[in-house]
C-alpha positions as CSV (number, residue, x, y, z in Angstrom):
1,M,-166.5,-71.5,-91.3
2,R,-167.2,-71.0,-87.8
3,R,-166.2,-67.4,-87.8
4,F,-168.2,-66.8,-90.6
5,L,-171.4,-67.9,-89.0
6,I,-170.9,-66.2,-85.5
7,G,-170.0,-63.0,-87.9
8,F,-173.3,-63.4,-89.7
9,V,-175.4,-64.2,-86.9
10,F,-174.0,-60.9,-85.0
11,T,-174.9,-58.9,-88.3
12,V,-178.4,-60.3,-88.5
13,V,-179.3,-60.1,-84.7
14,V,-177.3,-57.1,-83.5
15,P,-179.5,-54.8,-85.7
16,Q,-182.6,-55.9,-84.4
17,V,-181.7,-55.6,-80.7
18,G,-180.4,-52.3,-81.2
19,A,-183.5,-50.9,-82.4
20,A,-185.1,-51.8,-79.0
21,Q,-185.4,-49.1,-76.0
22,C,-186.2,-49.1,-72.6
23,A,-189.9,-49.3,-71.4
24,M,-190.3,-46.1,-69.7
25,C,-188.9,-44.1,-72.7
26,R,-191.0,-45.8,-74.7
27,A,-194.1,-45.1,-72.9
28,V,-193.5,-41.4,-72.5
29,L,-192.4,-40.9,-76.3
30,E,-195.6,-42.8,-77.5
31,S,-198.0,-40.6,-75.4
32,E,-196.4,-37.5,-76.7
33,G,-197.3,-38.4,-80.5
34,N,-194.0,-36.9,-81.6
35,T,-192.1,-39.1,-84.0
36,T,-189.3,-37.0,-84.4
37,A,-188.2,-37.1,-80.6
38,A,-189.0,-40.8,-80.6
39,E,-186.5,-41.2,-83.3
40,G,-184.1,-39.2,-81.7
41,V,-184.1,-41.1,-78.5
42,N,-184.0,-44.4,-80.3
43,D,-180.9,-42.8,-82.1
44,G,-179.1,-41.9,-79.2
45,I,-179.7,-45.2,-77.3
46,V,-178.3,-47.4,-80.3
47,Y,-175.3,-44.8,-80.5
48,L,-174.5,-45.0,-76.5
49,M,-174.9,-48.8,-76.4
50,T,-172.5,-49.2,-79.6
51,I,-169.5,-47.5,-78.4
52,P,-168.6,-49.7,-75.5
53,Y,-168.9,-53.0,-77.7
54,I,-166.5,-51.2,-80.2
55,L,-164.1,-50.4,-77.4
56,V,-164.2,-53.9,-76.1
57,G,-163.5,-55.6,-79.7
58,V,-160.9,-53.1,-80.4
59,L,-159.4,-54.2,-76.8
60,F,-159.9,-58.2,-77.5
61,F,-158.5,-57.6,-81.1
62,Y,-155.4,-55.9,-79.7
63,I,-154.9,-58.9,-77.0
64,Y,-155.4,-61.2,-79.7
65,R,-152.8,-59.6,-81.8
66,R,-150.4,-59.6,-78.9
67,M,-150.7,-62.9,-78.0
68,K,-150.1,-64.2,-81.7
69,K,-146.8,-62.7,-81.9
């Protein structure tokens, strides 16, 4: 049950945090009025943020499986 709760919290919270962007990028993109560029920068930030988390998750899963044997 505890694992389910932690997984549920991460599923709900992570996408909302992932939509955030740095203050300088946001100020520049909002002043230009080009929404497609702003969406592209947002998508790039989310993409760059998720790769390290996936790699660390795979590493911990691998370590967990090795320790379980």
